[in-house]
Structures are given as C-alpha cells and as structure tokens.
All heavy atoms as atom14 arrays in JSON, in Angstrom:
{
  "sequence": "MAVRIKLPGGTLKVKVYRELRARERERRVPVMKVGSLYFVWWSNSQPHNKPQDSRH",
  "atom14_mask": [
    [1, 1, 1, 1, 1, 1, 1, 1, 0, 0, 0, 0, 0, 0],
    [1, 1, 1, 1, 1, 0, 0, 0, 0, 0, 0, 0, 0, 0],
    [1, 1, 1, 1, 1, 1, 1, 0, 0, 0, 0, 0, 0, 0],
    [1, 1, 1, 1, 1, 1, 1, 1, 1, 1, 1, 0, 0, 0],
    [1, 1, 1, 1, 1, 1, 1, 1, 0, 0, 0, 0, 0, 0],
    [1, 1, 1, 1, 1, 1, 1, 1, 1, 0, 0, 0, 0, 0],
    [1, 1, 1, 1, 1, 1, 1, 1, 0, 0, 0, 0, 0, 0],
    [1, 1, 1, 1, 1, 1, 1, 0, 0, 0, 0, 0, 0, 0],
    [1, 1, 1, 1, 0, 0, 0, 0, 0, 0, 0, 0, 0, 0],
    [1, 1, 1, 1, 0, 0, 0, 0, 0, 0, 0, 0, 0, 0],
    [1, 1, 1, 1, 1, 1, 1, 0, 0, 0, 0, 0, 0, 0],
    [1, 1, 1, 1, 1, 1, 1, 1, 0, 0, 0, 0, 0, 0],
    [1, 1, 1, 1, 1, 1, 1, 1, 1, 0, 0, 0, 0, 0],
    [1, 1, 1, 1, 1, 1, 1, 0, 0, 0, 0, 0, 0, 0],
    [1, 1, 1, 1, 1, 1, 1, 1, 1, 0, 0, 0, 0, 0],
    [1, 1, 1, 1, 1, 1, 1, 0, 0, 0, 0, 0, 0, 0],
    [1, 1, 1, 1, 1, 1, 1, 1, 1, 1, 1, 1, 0, 0],
    [1, 1, 1, 1, 1, 1, 1, 1, 1, 1, 1, 0, 0, 0],
    [1, 1, 1, 1, 1, 1, 1, 1, 1, 0, 0, 0, 0, 0],
    [1, 1, 1, 1, 1, 1, 1, 1, 0, 0, 0, 0, 0, 0],
    [1, 1, 1, 1, 1, 1, 1, 1, 1, 1, 1, 0, 0, 0],
    [1, 1, 1, 1, 1, 0, 0, 0, 0, 0, 0, 0, 0, 0],
    [1, 1, 1, 1, 1, 1, 1, 1, 1, 1, 1, 0, 0, 0],
    [1, 1, 1, 1, 1, 1, 1, 1, 1, 0, 0, 0, 0, 0],
    [1, 1, 1, 1, 1, 1, 1, 1, 1, 1, 1, 0, 0, 0],
    [1, 1, 1, 1, 1, 1, 1, 1, 1, 0, 0, 0, 0, 0],
    [1, 1, 1, 1, 1, 1, 1, 1, 1, 1, 1, 0, 0, 0],
    [1, 1, 1, 1, 1, 1, 1, 1, 1, 1, 1, 0, 0, 0],
    [1, 1, 1, 1, 1, 1, 1, 0, 0, 0, 0, 0, 0, 0],
    [1, 1, 1, 1, 1, 1, 1, 0, 0, 0, 0, 0, 0, 0],
    [1, 1, 1, 1, 1, 1, 1, 0, 0, 0, 0, 0, 0, 0],
    [1, 1, 1, 1, 1, 1, 1, 1, 0, 0, 0, 0, 0, 0],
    [1, 1, 1, 1, 1, 1, 1, 1, 1, 0, 0, 0, 0, 0],
    [1, 1, 1, 1, 1, 1, 1, 0, 0, 0, 0, 0, 0, 0],
    [1, 1, 1, 1, 0, 0, 0, 0, 0, 0, 0, 0, 0, 0],
    [1, 1, 1, 1, 1, 1, 0, 0, 0, 0, 0, 0, 0, 0],
    [1, 1, 1, 1, 1, 1, 1, 1, 0, 0, 0, 0, 0, 0],
    [1, 1, 1, 1, 1, 1, 1, 1, 1, 1, 1, 1, 0, 0],
    [1, 1, 1, 1, 1, 1, 1, 1, 1, 1, 1, 0, 0, 0],
    [1, 1, 1, 1, 1, 1, 1, 0, 0, 0, 0, 0, 0, 0],
    [1, 1, 1, 1, 1, 1, 1, 1, 1, 1, 1, 1, 1, 1],
    [1, 1, 1, 1, 1, 1, 1, 1, 1, 1, 1, 1, 1, 1],
    [1, 1, 1, 1, 1, 1, 0, 0, 0, 0, 0, 0, 0, 0],
    [1, 1, 1, 1, 1, 1, 1, 1, 0, 0, 0, 0, 0, 0],
    [1, 1, 1, 1, 1, 1, 0, 0, 0, 0, 0, 0, 0, 0],
    [1, 1, 1, 1, 1, 1, 1, 1, 1, 0, 0, 0, 0, 0],
    [1, 1, 1, 1, 1, 1, 1, 0, 0, 0, 0, 0, 0, 0],
    [1, 1, 1, 1, 1, 1, 1, 1, 1, 1, 0, 0, 0, 0],
    [1, 1, 1, 1, 1, 1, 1, 1, 0, 0, 0, 0, 0, 0],
    [1, 1, 1, 1, 1, 1, 1, 1, 1, 0, 0, 0, 0, 0],
    [1, 1, 1, 1, 1, 1, 1, 0, 0, 0, 0, 0, 0, 0],
    [1, 1, 1, 1, 1, 1, 1, 1, 1, 0, 0, 0, 0, 0],
    [1, 1, 1, 1, 1, 1, 1, 1, 0, 0, 0, 0, 0, 0],
    [1, 1, 1, 1, 1, 1, 0, 0, 0, 0, 0, 0, 0, 0],
    [1, 1, 1, 1, 1, 1, 1, 1, 1, 1, 1, 0, 0, 0],
    [1, 1, 1, 1, 1, 1, 1, 1, 1, 1, 0, 0, 0, 0]
  ],
  "atom14_positions": [
    [[0.83, -1.18, 0.0], [0.0, 0.0, 0.0], [0.88, 1.25, 0.0], [1.78, 1.38, 0.81], [-0.88, 0.01, 1.24], [-1.79, 1.18, 1.31], [-2.89, 0.95, 2.71], [-3.49, 2.59, 2.85], [0.0, 0.0, 0.0], [0.0, 0.0, 0.0], [0.0, 0.0, 0.0], [0.0, 0.0, 0.0], [0.0, 0.0, 0.0], [0.0, 0.0, 0.0]],
    [[0.62, 2.13, -0.94], [1.4, 3.36, -1.06], [0.98, 4.35, 0.03], [-0.17, 4.4, 0.44], [1.19, 3.97, -2.43], [0.0, 0.0, 0.0], [0.0, 0.0, 0.0], [0.0, 0.0, 0.0], [0.0, 0.0, 0.0], [0.0, 0.0, 0.0], [0.0, 0.0, 0.0], [0.0, 0.0, 0.0], [0.0, 0.0, 0.0], [0.0, 0.0, 0.0]],
    [[1.95, 5.14, 0.45], [1.68, 6.21, 1.39], [1.72, 7.51, 0.62], [2.67, 7.76, -0.13], [2.76, 6.23, 2.52], [2.55, 7.41, 3.43], [2.72, 4.93, 3.29], [0.0, 0.0, 0.0], [0.0, 0.0, 0.0], [0.0, 0.0, 0.0], [0.0, 0.0, 0.0], [0.0, 0.0, 0.0], [0.0, 0.0, 0.0], [0.0, 0.0, 0.0]],
    [[0.67, 8.34, 0.75], [0.62, 9.62, 0.05], [0.69, 10.75, 1.07], [-0.04, 10.75, 2.04], [-0.68, 9.75, -0.74], [-0.63, 8.93, -2.01], [-1.91, 9.05, -2.76], [-2.68, 7.85, -2.41], [-3.98, 7.75, -2.43], [-4.72, 8.76, -2.75], [-4.57, 6.62, -2.09], [0.0, 0.0, 0.0], [0.0, 0.0, 0.0], [0.0, 0.0, 0.0]],
    [[1.58, 11.7, 0.8], [1.72, 12.87, 1.66], [1.45, 14.09, 0.79], [2.24, 14.41, -0.1], [3.14, 12.94, 2.27], [3.44, 11.65, 3.04], [3.28, 14.16, 3.16], [4.89, 11.48, 3.4], [0.0, 0.0, 0.0], [0.0, 0.0, 0.0], [0.0, 0.0, 0.0], [0.0, 0.0, 0.0], [0.0, 0.0, 0.0], [0.0, 0.0, 0.0]],
    [[0.31, 14.75, 1.04], [-0.03, 15.93, 0.26], [0.75, 17.12, 0.78], [0.74, 17.42, 1.97], [-1.52, 16.19, 0.34], [-2.32, 15.11, -0.34], [-3.64, 15.62, -0.83], [-4.35, 14.44, -1.48], [-4.86, 14.75, -2.75], [0.0, 0.0, 0.0], [0.0, 0.0, 0.0], [0.0, 0.0, 0.0], [0.0, 0.0, 0.0], [0.0, 0.0, 0.0]],
    [[1.44, 17.8, -0.13], [2.24, 18.97, 0.19], [1.76, 20.13, -0.68], [1.05, 19.91, -1.67], [3.72, 18.66, -0.06], [4.3, 17.53, 0.79], [5.68, 17.15, 0.29], [4.34, 17.95, 2.24], [0.0, 0.0, 0.0], [0.0, 0.0, 0.0], [0.0, 0.0, 0.0], [0.0, 0.0, 0.0], [0.0, 0.0, 0.0], [0.0, 0.0, 0.0]],
    [[2.13, 21.37, -0.35], [1.63, 22.52, -1.11], [1.87, 22.46, -2.62], [1.01, 22.87, -3.39], [2.39, 23.7, -0.49], [2.7, 23.26, 0.89], [2.93, 21.77, 0.8], [0.0, 0.0, 0.0], [0.0, 0.0, 0.0], [0.0, 0.0, 0.0], [0.0, 0.0, 0.0], [0.0, 0.0, 0.0], [0.0, 0.0, 0.0], [0.0, 0.0, 0.0]],
    [[2.99, 21.91, -3.08], [3.29, 21.88, -4.5], [2.89, 20.61, -5.22], [2.99, 20.51, -6.44], [0.0, 0.0, 0.0], [0.0, 0.0, 0.0], [0.0, 0.0, 0.0], [0.0, 0.0, 0.0], [0.0, 0.0, 0.0], [0.0, 0.0, 0.0], [0.0, 0.0, 0.0], [0.0, 0.0, 0.0], [0.0, 0.0, 0.0], [0.0, 0.0, 0.0]],
    [[2.42, 19.61, -4.49], [2.07, 18.33, -5.11], [1.93, 17.23, -4.07], [1.62, 17.5, -2.91], [0.0, 0.0, 0.0], [0.0, 0.0, 0.0], [0.0, 0.0, 0.0], [0.0, 0.0, 0.0], [0.0, 0.0, 0.0], [0.0, 0.0, 0.0], [0.0, 0.0, 0.0], [0.0, 0.0, 0.0], [0.0, 0.0, 0.0], [0.0, 0.0, 0.0]],
    [[2.19, 16.0, -4.49], [2.04, 14.85, -3.61], [3.31, 14.0, -3.64], [3.81, 13.68, -4.72], [0.84, 13.99, -4.04], [-0.33, 14.79, -4.06], [0.62, 12.82, -3.11], [0.0, 0.0, 0.0], [0.0, 0.0, 0.0], [0.0, 0.0, 0.0], [0.0, 0.0, 0.0], [0.0, 0.0, 0.0], [0.0, 0.0, 0.0], [0.0, 0.0, 0.0]],
    [[3.81, 13.65, -2.46], [4.93, 12.74, -2.34], [4.36, 11.37, -2.02], [3.59, 11.22, -1.09], [5.88, 13.18, -1.22], [7.07, 12.27, -0.96], [8.01, 12.28, -2.16], [7.78, 12.68, 0.31], [0.0, 0.0, 0.0], [0.0, 0.0, 0.0], [0.0, 0.0, 0.0], [0.0, 0.0, 0.0], [0.0, 0.0, 0.0], [0.0, 0.0, 0.0]],
    [[4.72, 10.37, -2.83], [4.23, 9.01, -2.62], [5.41, 8.1, -2.29], [6.49, 8.24, -2.86], [3.53, 8.48, -3.86], [2.28, 9.26, -4.23], [1.6, 8.67, -5.43], [0.37, 9.47, -5.79], [-0.31, 8.9, -6.96], [0.0, 0.0, 0.0], [0.0, 0.0, 0.0], [0.0, 0.0, 0.0], [0.0, 0.0, 0.0], [0.0, 0.0, 0.0]],
    [[5.2, 7.19, -1.35], [6.21, 6.2, -0.98], [5.64, 4.84, -1.34], [4.57, 4.46, -0.87], [6.54, 6.28, 0.53], [7.61, 5.27, 0.88], [6.95, 7.69, 0.93], [0.0, 0.0, 0.0], [0.0, 0.0, 0.0], [0.0, 0.0, 0.0], [0.0, 0.0, 0.0], [0.0, 0.0, 0.0], [0.0, 0.0, 0.0], [0.0, 0.0, 0.0]],
    [[6.35, 4.11, -2.21], [5.85, 2.84, -2.73], [6.95, 1.8, -2.79], [8.13, 2.12, -2.69], [5.33, 3.03, -4.18], [4.23, 4.03, -4.33], [3.83, 4.13, -5.79], [2.6, 4.99, -5.98], [2.14, 4.95, -7.38], [0.0, 0.0, 0.0], [0.0, 0.0, 0.0], [0.0, 0.0, 0.0], [0.0, 0.0, 0.0], [0.0, 0.0, 0.0]],
    [[6.55, 0.55, -3.0], [7.49, -0.51, -3.35], [7.4, -0.71, -4.86], [6.45, -0.25, -5.5], [7.2, -1.82, -2.58], [7.43, -1.62, -1.09], [5.81, -2.32, -2.84], [0.0, 0.0, 0.0], [0.0, 0.0, 0.0], [0.0, 0.0, 0.0], [0.0, 0.0, 0.0], [0.0, 0.0, 0.0], [0.0, 0.0, 0.0], [0.0, 0.0, 0.0]],
    [[8.37, -1.4, -5.44], [8.47, -1.49, -6.9], [7.19, -1.99, -7.56], [6.74, -1.44, -8.55], [9.65, -2.38, -7.31], [9.83, -2.42, -8.8], [10.48, -1.38, -9.46], [9.33, -3.48, -9.56], [10.63, -1.39, -10.83], [9.47, -3.48, -10.93], [10.12, -2.44, -11.56], [10.25, -2.45, -12.92], [0.0, 0.0, 0.0], [0.0, 0.0, 0.0]],
    [[6.57, -3.02, -7.0], [5.39, -3.59, -7.66], [4.21, -2.64, -7.71], [3.28, -2.84, -8.48], [4.99, -4.91, -6.99], [4.6, -4.79, -5.56], [4.26, -6.15, -4.94], [4.17, -6.09, -3.51], [3.11, -5.62, -2.85], [2.07, -5.22, -3.51], [3.12, -5.58, -1.54], [0.0, 0.0, 0.0], [0.0, 0.0, 0.0], [0.0, 0.0, 0.0]],
    [[4.23, -1.57, -6.9], [3.14, -0.59, -6.89], [3.37, 0.57, -7.85], [2.48, 1.39, -8.05], [2.96, -0.02, -5.48], [2.53, -1.05, -4.47], [2.52, -0.51, -3.06], [3.34, 0.38, -2.74], [1.68, -0.98, -2.26], [0.0, 0.0, 0.0], [0.0, 0.0, 0.0], [0.0, 0.0, 0.0], [0.0, 0.0, 0.0], [0.0, 0.0, 0.0]],
    [[4.55, 0.65, -8.46], [4.85, 1.77, -9.35], [4.04, 1.7, -10.63], [3.84, 0.63, -11.2], [6.33, 1.78, -9.7], [7.31, 2.06, -8.57], [8.73, 1.96, -9.09], [7.07, 3.4, -7.93], [0.0, 0.0, 0.0], [0.0, 0.0, 0.0], [0.0, 0.0, 0.0], [0.0, 0.0, 0.0], [0.0, 0.0, 0.0], [0.0, 0.0, 0.0]],
    [[3.6, 2.87, -11.1], [2.93, 2.97, -12.39], [3.99, 3.0, -13.49], [5.17, 3.22, -13.23], [2.13, 4.28, -12.47], [1.0, 4.34, -11.49], [0.32, 5.66, -11.64], [-0.84, 5.73, -10.75], [-1.7, 6.72, -10.78], [-1.54, 7.73, -11.59], [-2.73, 6.72, -9.95], [0.0, 0.0, 0.0], [0.0, 0.0, 0.0], [0.0, 0.0, 0.0]],
    [[3.56, 2.82, -14.73], [4.5, 2.81, -15.85], [5.29, 4.11, -15.93], [6.5, 4.1, -16.13], [3.75, 2.56, -17.16], [0.0, 0.0, 0.0], [0.0, 0.0, 0.0], [0.0, 0.0, 0.0], [0.0, 0.0, 0.0], [0.0, 0.0, 0.0], [0.0, 0.0, 0.0], [0.0, 0.0, 0.0], [0.0, 0.0, 0.0], [0.0, 0.0, 0.0]],
    [[4.63, 5.25, -15.75], [5.33, 6.54, -15.81], [6.38, 6.65, -14.72], [7.43, 7.27, -14.91], [4.33, 7.7, -15.66], [3.46, 7.87, -16.88], [2.53, 9.03, -16.71], [3.29, 10.27, -16.73], [2.76, 11.46, -16.59], [1.48, 11.59, -16.39], [3.51, 12.54, -16.62], [0.0, 0.0, 0.0], [0.0, 0.0, 0.0], [0.0, 0.0, 0.0]],
    [[6.12, 6.04, -13.58], [7.09, 6.08, -12.47], [8.25, 5.14, -12.75], [9.41, 5.49, -12.5], [6.38, 5.71, -11.17], [5.3, 6.71, -10.79], [4.34, 6.22, -9.74], [4.29, 5.0, -9.46], [3.6, 7.06, -9.2], [0.0, 0.0, 0.0], [0.0, 0.0, 0.0], [0.0, 0.0, 0.0], [0.0, 0.0, 0.0], [0.0, 0.0, 0.0]],
    [[7.97, 3.97, -13.29], [9.05, 3.02, -13.62], [9.95, 3.56, -14.72], [11.15, 3.32, -14.73], [8.45, 1.69, -14.08], [7.88, 0.89, -12.95], [7.37, -0.45, -13.39], [6.84, -1.18, -12.25], [5.87, -2.05, -12.31], [5.3, -2.33, -13.46], [5.44, -2.64, -11.22], [0.0, 0.0, 0.0], [0.0, 0.0, 0.0], [0.0, 0.0, 0.0]],
    [[9.37, 4.3, -15.66], [10.14, 4.88, -16.78], [10.8, 6.19, -16.38], [11.44, 6.83, -17.21], [9.22, 5.09, -17.97], [8.66, 3.8, -18.52], [7.5, 4.01, -19.48], [7.11, 5.16, -19.72], [6.98, 2.99, -19.97], [0.0, 0.0, 0.0], [0.0, 0.0, 0.0], [0.0, 0.0, 0.0], [0.0, 0.0, 0.0], [0.0, 0.0, 0.0]],
    [[10.62, 6.61, -15.13], [11.21, 7.84, -14.58], [10.75, 9.09, -15.32], [11.5, 10.04, -15.49], [12.73, 7.78, -14.57], [13.33, 6.6, -13.82], [12.96, 6.65, -12.35], [13.86, 5.93, -11.48], [13.66, 4.69, -11.08], [12.62, 4.02, -11.49], [14.51, 4.11, -10.25], [0.0, 0.0, 0.0], [0.0, 0.0, 0.0], [0.0, 0.0, 0.0]],
    [[9.5, 9.12, -15.8], [8.96, 10.32, -16.42], [8.47, 11.32, -15.37], [8.12, 12.44, -15.71], [7.83, 9.98, -17.4], [8.37, 9.27, -18.64], [7.33, 9.19, -19.71], [6.53, 7.99, -19.49], [5.34, 7.79, -20.02], [4.79, 8.68, -20.79], [4.68, 6.68, -19.76], [0.0, 0.0, 0.0], [0.0, 0.0, 0.0], [0.0, 0.0, 0.0]],
    [[8.46, 10.9, -14.12], [8.23, 11.77, -12.97], [9.43, 11.57, -12.05], [10.1, 10.54, -12.12], [6.9, 11.45, -12.24], [5.71, 11.71, -13.14], [6.87, 10.03, -11.73], [0.0, 0.0, 0.0], [0.0, 0.0, 0.0], [0.0, 0.0, 0.0], [0.0, 0.0, 0.0], [0.0, 0.0, 0.0], [0.0, 0.0, 0.0], [0.0, 0.0, 0.0]],
    [[9.74, 12.53, -11.18], [10.89, 12.36, -10.29], [10.7, 11.18, -9.33], [9.7, 11.08, -8.64], [10.93, 13.68, -9.52], [10.21, 14.66, -10.39], [9.15, 13.87, -11.09], [0.0, 0.0, 0.0], [0.0, 0.0, 0.0], [0.0, 0.0, 0.0], [0.0, 0.0, 0.0], [0.0, 0.0, 0.0], [0.0, 0.0, 0.0], [0.0, 0.0, 0.0]],
    [[11.68, 10.27, -9.33], [11.65, 9.07, -8.49], [13.02, 8.91, -7.84], [14.04, 9.06, -8.5], [11.32, 7.81, -9.32], [11.37, 6.56, -8.45], [9.99, 7.93, -10.01], [0.0, 0.0, 0.0], [0.0, 0.0, 0.0], [0.0, 0.0, 0.0], [0.0, 0.0, 0.0], [0.0, 0.0, 0.0], [0.0, 0.0, 0.0], [0.0, 0.0, 0.0]],
    [[13.01, 8.61, -6.54], [14.26, 8.34, -5.83], [14.09, 7.03, -5.07], [13.1, 6.83, -4.37], [14.55, 9.47, -4.84], [15.87, 9.27, -4.12], [16.31, 10.65, -3.04], [15.15, 10.4, -1.72], [0.0, 0.0, 0.0], [0.0, 0.0, 0.0], [0.0, 0.0, 0.0], [0.0, 0.0, 0.0], [0.0, 0.0, 0.0], [0.0, 0.0, 0.0]],
    [[15.07, 6.14, -5.24], [15.03, 4.84, -4.56], [15.92, 4.88, -3.33], [17.08, 5.28, -3.4], [15.5, 3.74, -5.5], [15.42, 2.37, -4.86], [15.89, 1.29, -5.81], [15.8, -0.07, -5.11], [16.47, -1.1, -5.86], [0.0, 0.0, 0.0], [0.0, 0.0, 0.0], [0.0, 0.0, 0.0], [0.0, 0.0, 0.0], [0.0, 0.0, 0.0]],
    [[15.35, 4.47, -2.19], [16.12, 4.36, -0.95], [15.83, 2.97, -0.4], [14.71, 2.69, 0.03], [15.7, 5.44, 0.08], [16.47, 5.26, 1.37], [15.93, 6.84, -0.48], [0.0, 0.0, 0.0], [0.0, 0.0, 0.0], [0.0, 0.0, 0.0], [0.0, 0.0, 0.0], [0.0, 0.0, 0.0], [0.0, 0.0, 0.0], [0.0, 0.0, 0.0]],
    [[16.82, 2.1, -0.46], [16.61, 0.71, -0.07], [15.6, 0.07, -1.01], [15.78, 0.09, -2.22], [0.0, 0.0, 0.0], [0.0, 0.0, 0.0], [0.0, 0.0, 0.0], [0.0, 0.0, 0.0], [0.0, 0.0, 0.0], [0.0, 0.0, 0.0], [0.0, 0.0, 0.0], [0.0, 0.0, 0.0], [0.0, 0.0, 0.0], [0.0, 0.0, 0.0]],
    [[14.53, -0.46, -0.46], [13.49, -1.08, -1.3], [12.29, -0.16, -1.5], [11.29, -0.57, -2.08], [13.03, -2.4, -0.68], [12.45, -2.14, 0.58], [0.0, 0.0, 0.0], [0.0, 0.0, 0.0], [0.0, 0.0, 0.0], [0.0, 0.0, 0.0], [0.0, 0.0, 0.0], [0.0, 0.0, 0.0], [0.0, 0.0, 0.0], [0.0, 0.0, 0.0]],
    [[12.4, 1.1, -1.04], [11.29, 2.05, -1.17], [11.56, 3.05, -2.27], [12.71, 3.47, -2.49], [11.07, 2.8, 0.15], [10.66, 1.96, 1.34], [10.56, 2.84, 2.58], [9.33, 1.27, 1.08], [0.0, 0.0, 0.0], [0.0, 0.0, 0.0], [0.0, 0.0, 0.0], [0.0, 0.0, 0.0], [0.0, 0.0, 0.0], [0.0, 0.0, 0.0]],
    [[10.51, 3.45, -2.95], [10.59, 4.44, -4.01], [9.81, 5.67, -3.57], [8.64, 5.57, -3.19], [10.0, 3.9, -5.31], [10.84, 2.81, -5.93], [10.76, 1.5, -5.47], [11.72, 3.1, -6.96], [11.54, 0.51, -6.02], [12.5, 2.1, -7.52], [12.41, 0.81, -7.05], [13.18, -0.17, -7.6], [0.0, 0.0, 0.0], [0.0, 0.0, 0.0]],
    [[10.46, 6.83, -3.64], [9.83, 8.1, -3.32], [9.51, 8.79, -4.64], [10.41, 9.08, -5.43], [10.76, 8.96, -2.47], [10.99, 8.38, -1.09], [11.91, 7.37, -0.9], [10.26, 8.85, -0.01], [12.13, 6.83, 0.36], [10.46, 8.31, 1.25], [11.39, 7.3, 1.44], [0.0, 0.0, 0.0], [0.0, 0.0, 0.0], [0.0, 0.0, 0.0]],
    [[8.23, 9.04, -4.89], [7.77, 9.57, -6.17], [7.12, 10.92, -5.94], [6.28, 11.07, -5.05], [6.73, 8.61, -6.82], [6.31, 9.12, -8.17], [7.29, 7.2, -6.9], [0.0, 0.0, 0.0], [0.0, 0.0, 0.0], [0.0, 0.0, 0.0], [0.0, 0.0, 0.0], [0.0, 0.0, 0.0], [0.0, 0.0, 0.0], [0.0, 0.0, 0.0]],
    [[7.51, 11.92, -6.73], [6.94, 13.26, -6.61], [6.0, 13.54, -7.78], [6.39, 13.5, -8.93], [8.04, 14.32, -6.59], [7.49, 15.7, -6.57], [7.51, 16.6, -7.6], [6.82, 16.35, -5.48], [6.9, 17.76, -7.21], [6.47, 17.63, -5.91], [6.49, 15.95, -4.19], [5.79, 18.52, -5.09], [5.82, 16.85, -3.38], [5.48, 18.11, -3.83]],
    [[4.73, 13.79, -7.45], [3.74, 14.19, -8.44], [3.4, 15.64, -8.19], [2.74, 15.99, -7.22], [2.47, 13.32, -8.33], [2.67, 11.96, -8.88], [3.08, 10.84, -8.22], [2.47, 11.55, -10.23], [3.14, 9.77, -9.07], [2.78, 10.19, -10.31], [2.06, 12.21, -11.37], [2.69, 9.47, -11.51], [1.97, 11.5, -12.56], [2.28, 10.15, -12.61]],
    [[3.88, 16.52, -9.06], [3.66, 17.95, -8.93], [2.23, 18.31, -9.33], [1.65, 17.69, -10.23], [4.65, 18.69, -9.84], [4.35, 20.06, -9.85], [0.0, 0.0, 0.0], [0.0, 0.0, 0.0], [0.0, 0.0, 0.0], [0.0, 0.0, 0.0], [0.0, 0.0, 0.0], [0.0, 0.0, 0.0], [0.0, 0.0, 0.0], [0.0, 0.0, 0.0]],
    [[1.66, 19.31, -8.67], [0.32, 19.78, -9.04], [0.32, 20.41, -10.43], [-0.69, 20.39, -11.12], [-0.18, 20.81, -8.02], [-0.56, 20.18, -6.71], [-0.8, 18.97, -6.62], [-0.59, 20.98, -5.67], [0.0, 0.0, 0.0], [0.0, 0.0, 0.0], [0.0, 0.0, 0.0], [0.0, 0.0, 0.0], [0.0, 0.0, 0.0], [0.0, 0.0, 0.0]],
    [[1.45, 20.97, -10.86], [1.52, 21.63, -12.16], [1.84, 20.67, -13.3], [1.82, 21.05, -14.46], [2.57, 22.73, -12.13], [3.85, 22.18, -11.87], [0.0, 0.0, 0.0], [0.0, 0.0, 0.0], [0.0, 0.0, 0.0], [0.0, 0.0, 0.0], [0.0, 0.0, 0.0], [0.0, 0.0, 0.0], [0.0, 0.0, 0.0], [0.0, 0.0, 0.0]],
    [[2.11, 19.42, -12.97], [2.46, 18.42, -13.98], [1.2, 17.81, -14.58], [0.29, 17.41, -13.85], [3.28, 17.33, -13.32], [3.75, 16.26, -14.24], [4.65, 15.28, -13.5], [5.0, 15.51, -12.36], [5.01, 14.23, -14.15], [0.0, 0.0, 0.0], [0.0, 0.0, 0.0], [0.0, 0.0, 0.0], [0.0, 0.0, 0.0], [0.0, 0.0, 0.0]],
    [[1.12, 17.72, -15.91], [-0.04, 17.04, -16.51], [-0.02, 15.55, -16.17], [1.02, 14.91, -16.2], [0.14, 17.26, -18.01], [1.59, 17.55, -18.19], [2.08, 18.16, -16.9], [0.0, 0.0, 0.0], [0.0, 0.0, 0.0], [0.0, 0.0, 0.0], [0.0, 0.0, 0.0], [0.0, 0.0, 0.0], [0.0, 0.0, 0.0], [0.0, 0.0, 0.0]],
    [[-1.16, 15.01, -15.81], [-1.24, 13.61, -15.41], [-1.7, 12.71, -16.54], [-1.65, 11.5, -16.44], [-2.17, 13.46, -14.2], [-1.6, 14.07, -12.97], [-1.12, 13.33, -11.93], [-1.38, 15.35, -12.62], [-0.66, 14.12, -10.99], [-0.81, 15.36, -11.39], [0.0, 0.0, 0.0], [0.0, 0.0, 0.0], [0.0, 0.0, 0.0], [0.0, 0.0, 0.0]],
    [[-2.2, 13.28, -17.64], [-2.63, 12.52, -18.83], [-3.6, 11.41, -18.5], [-3.51, 10.3, -19.0], [-1.43, 11.95, -19.58], [-0.56, 13.02, -20.19], [-1.02, 14.14, -20.43], [0.67, 12.7, -20.45], [0.0, 0.0, 0.0], [0.0, 0.0, 0.0], [0.0, 0.0, 0.0], [0.0, 0.0, 0.0], [0.0, 0.0, 0.0], [0.0, 0.0, 0.0]],
    [[-4.56, 11.7, -17.63], [-5.58, 10.7, -17.35], [-6.61, 10.72, -18.47], [-6.96, 11.78, -18.98], [-6.28, 11.03, -16.02], [-5.41, 10.8, -14.83], [-6.18, 11.07, -13.56], [-5.31, 10.85, -12.35], [-5.99, 11.2, -11.11], [0.0, 0.0, 0.0], [0.0, 0.0, 0.0], [0.0, 0.0, 0.0], [0.0, 0.0, 0.0], [0.0, 0.0, 0.0]],
    [[-7.11, 9.57, -18.89], [-8.13, 9.56, -19.93], [-9.37, 10.3, -19.47], [-9.83, 10.13, -18.35], [-8.44, 8.08, -20.16], [-7.54, 7.32, -19.26], [-6.76, 8.26, -18.41], [0.0, 0.0, 0.0], [0.0, 0.0, 0.0], [0.0, 0.0, 0.0], [0.0, 0.0, 0.0], [0.0, 0.0, 0.0], [0.0, 0.0, 0.0], [0.0, 0.0, 0.0]],
    [[-9.9, 11.12, -20.34], [-11.09, 11.9, -20.02], [-12.34, 11.12, -20.4], [-12.37, 10.43, -21.41], [-11.08, 13.23, -20.76], [-9.9, 14.12, -20.39], [-9.98, 14.56, -18.94], [-11.05, 14.85, -18.43], [-8.84, 14.62, -18.27], [0.0, 0.0, 0.0], [0.0, 0.0, 0.0], [0.0, 0.0, 0.0], [0.0, 0.0, 0.0], [0.0, 0.0, 0.0]],
    [[-13.36, 11.24, -19.59], [-14.63, 10.59, -19.88], [-15.38, 11.44, -20.9], [-15.7, 12.59, -20.65], [-15.46, 10.46, -18.59], [-16.7, 9.63, -18.77], [-16.93, 9.14, -19.89], [-17.44, 9.47, -17.79], [0.0, 0.0, 0.0], [0.0, 0.0, 0.0], [0.0, 0.0, 0.0], [0.0, 0.0, 0.0], [0.0, 0.0, 0.0], [0.0, 0.0, 0.0]],
    [[-15.67, 10.9, -22.06], [-16.3, 11.66, -23.14], [-17.81, 11.57, -23.13], [-18.46, 12.0, -24.06], [-15.76, 11.17, -24.49], [-16.07, 9.81, -24.67], [0.0, 0.0, 0.0], [0.0, 0.0, 0.0], [0.0, 0.0, 0.0], [0.0, 0.0, 0.0], [0.0, 0.0, 0.0], [0.0, 0.0, 0.0], [0.0, 0.0, 0.0], [0.0, 0.0, 0.0]],
    [[-18.4, 11.04, -22.06], [-19.85, 10.87, -22.0], [-20.53, 11.99, -21.23], [-21.53, 11.79, -20.59], [-20.21, 9.53, -21.35], [-19.75, 8.35, -22.19], [-20.06, 7.07, -21.48], [-19.09, 6.92, -20.37], [-19.29, 6.13, -19.33], [-20.37, 5.42, -19.21], [-18.38, 6.03, -18.37], [0.0, 0.0, 0.0], [0.0, 0.0, 0.0], [0.0, 0.0, 0.0]],
    [[-20.02, 13.25, -21.31], [-20.58, 14.36, -20.55], [-21.98, 14.68, -20.97], [-22.39, 14.79, -22.02], [-19.72, 15.61, -20.69], [-18.38, 15.42, -20.06], [-18.15, 15.7, -18.73], [-17.23, 14.93, -20.53], [-16.89, 15.44, -18.44], [-16.32, 14.95, -19.53], [0.0, 0.0, 0.0], [0.0, 0.0, 0.0], [0.0, 0.0, 0.0], [0.0, 0.0, 0.0]]
  ]
}
C-alpha cells in the first residue's frame, strides 16, 4: 500500500516497486530509490494525462 503525503506543490508518494505505475518506472516523474522504497513526486503543475470521460 502506497503512502501519500499531500504537500503545497504536489504529492509525495512512498511505494514498493510492484506498486509503481508505468510513468514512475520509466522515470517520467521524479523518483528516488532508498533501499526497497521508491519516493515519487507528483507535482500539481504536472499534466497527469488521465483519460477523459467523453460521455458528458
């Protein structure tokens, strides 16, 4: 289970490898590995490219 810490500029997530998303594994977002934990930074200003629901 990932731990999410909301901060003023974005969200810091702490995960293990199997919980990483493809963008995190490919290092398209800032990722730092410490031991077996991965610290991932998701900025509020960064586009997340989530699919939009077109059934409005």
